[in-house]
N, C-alpha and C positions, 0 to 999 in steps of 0.2 A: 720690875727693874729686868731687863733682857740678861741675857748670858754676854751678849758681845759686850753690852755697858760695863759688866762686873769683871770680866774678863780685861778693859781696861785701867778700870781703878785697878784691879791685881797688880798688874804691870808698871805702871804708876808708881806704885807701893816701890817695889823693886828697885825703880829706876832714880825714884827721888831717895832711898836709904844708897842704893850704891853712888850715885851723885856726891851726896853729902860725904859719904866714905872715902872720895878721893876716886875714884874710879871717872876714867872716861868712857861715856858710852858711844857706843856702835848704833846698830839699827832698833829700832823699837818697833816690837809691831804686836797688832793682834788680829792676823790674818788669820785662822785656824788652817791647821794640818792634819794628816794624820799621827803625829808626835804630840800636839801642844795646840792651845787654844790662844797662843799668844807666846811673843820673846825678846827677851833683850840680848842682844848682840854686845859683847865688852873686849875690844880690840887688846889681843896680849900682846906686847912687844915679842918681837920674833927668840930674841934671847931667850927671853922667861921660857917661851915656850918650847923652845928647844931643851928647857932644863928644869919642866914638869915634876919630873920624878925627882928634882933635891931640891923641891921647893920647901921640907920639911928641914932640914937642915941647914937654912941660913936664916936670920932674921926679918931678912926681906921677903923672904917665900915664907915667914907666918904669919905676919902681918899680912899679905897676900889672901891667904888664906881665911883668917879670922874676917877681912872685912868681906871676902866673896861670901863666908858662910852667914854674915850679917847679913849683909844684901839677899841671897835666899831668902830667908827668913824673913822678910819685910814684906815679902807682896802678901 
């Protein structure tokens, strides 16, 4: 199996888990760069992005973080 194929499977694992957890997916890529072999973009609502420092203080924020962590470990 090539490194590109392994990366595709890895990123697909993240994508499937995040989708199952209710996230809208942005771009999914297996194009390598200096920082990564692949990536998944998750659009974040502007209101949420402006309040990322407050996530731990709200139930919605806690749910968001727990789901994001699960998606990260799914790859």
